[in-house]
C-alpha positions in Angstrom: 0.0 0.0 0.0 2.8 2.4 0.9 4.7 1.5 -2.3 1.7 2.6 -4.4 1.7 5.9 -2.7 5.5 6.3 -3.3 5.1 5.4 -7.0 2.3 7.9 -7.4 4.2 10.7 -5.7 7.2 10.0 -7.9 4.9 10.1 -10.9 3.5 13.5 -9.8 7.0 14.9 -9.3 8.1 13.6 -12.7 5.1 15.3 -14.4 5.9 18.5 -12.4 9.5 18.4 -13.7 8.3 17.9 -17.2 5.7 20.8 -17.0 8.3 23.1 -15.4 10.7 22.4 -18.3 7.9 23.2 -20.8 7.0 26.4 -19.1 10.7 27.5 -19.0 11.0 26.7 -22.7 7.9 28.8 -23.5 9.1 31.7 -21.3 12.4 31.7 -23.2 11.1 31.3 -26.8 12.2 34.8 -27.7 15.6 34.6 -26.0 18.4 34.6 -28.5 20.6 31.5 -28.3 18.4 29.8 -25.7 18.5 25.9 -25.9 15.4 24.1 -24.9 15.2 21.5 -22.1 13.8 18.1 -22.7 12.7 15.8 -19.8 13.1 12.0 -20.3 11.1 9.7 -18.2 12.5 6.3 -17.2 11.4 3.5 -14.9 13.5 3.1 -11.7 14.2 -0.2 -9.9 11.2 0.2 -7.5 8.7 0.5 -10.3 8.5 4.3 -10.1 9.5 6.9 -12.6 12.6 9.1 -12.8 12.6 12.4 -14.7 15.9 13.6 -16.2 16.2 17.0 -17.8 18.8 17.8 -20.5 19.5 20.6 -22.9 18.7 20.0 -26.6 21.7 21.5 -28.4 20.2 21.7 -31.9 20.8 25.1 -33.4 18.1 27.7 -33.6 17.3 29.6 -36.7 19.7 32.4 -37.6 18.8 35.9 -38.7 20.7 38.7 -40.3 20.1 42.0 -38.4 22.0 45.2 -39.3 25.0 43.3 -40.5 25.2 40.9 -37.6 24.1 37.3 -37.5 22.3 36.0 -34.4 20.9 32.6 -33.4 17.4 32.5 -32.2 16.1 29.9 -29.6 15.5 26.4 -30.8 12.1 26.3 -29.0 9.1 25.3 -31.2 5.9 26.8 -29.6 3.6 24.2 -31.2 5.8 21.3 -29.9 5.8 22.7 -26.4 2.1 23.3 -26.2 1.3 19.8 -27.5 3.8 18.3 -25.0 1.6 19.6 -22.2 -1.3 17.2 -23.2 0.4 13.9 -22.2 2.0 15.6 -19.2 -1.4 16.7 -17.9 -2.8 13.2 -18.5 0.1 11.7 -16.5 -0.5 14.1 -13.7 -4.2 13.3 -13.6 -3.6 9.5 -13.7 -1.2 9.7 -10.7 -3.6 12.0 -8.8 -6.4 9.5 -9.4 -4.2 6.7 -8.0 -3.6 8.8 -4.9 -7.3 9.4 -4.5 -8.1 5.7 -4.9 -5.4 4.8 -2.3 -6.9 7.3 0.1 -10.4 5.9 -0.3 -9.1 2.3 0.2 -7.3 3.4 3.4 -10.5 5.1 4.6 -12.5 2.0 3.9 -10.1 -0.3 5.7 -10.1 2.0 8.7 -13.9 2.0 8.7 -13.9 -1.9 8.6 -11.3 -2.0 11.4 -13.5 0.1 13.8 
């Protein structure tokens, strides 16, 4: 029972990390030379999930401005917005698991009385 809670909490934290990276990318979409973050999810040895953030070093578009060349960020707004959909679904699924675990614990305590 406790393991299920731990796994759900790890899942919530992983989704939080993923959404935070997306928000940071969107906030820096107009920052010259900014490299976006990507969060990779992987299973850990206890059945939970680990979130690992890393920079994506692909070059951004370059523009010529008054004789100087500058590199724009490599953030694609459409990609970032659509990335929020599975993140939100993962967050909701882990939250539902916590709610189900809470109801189960309440039911067991009621039976025990």
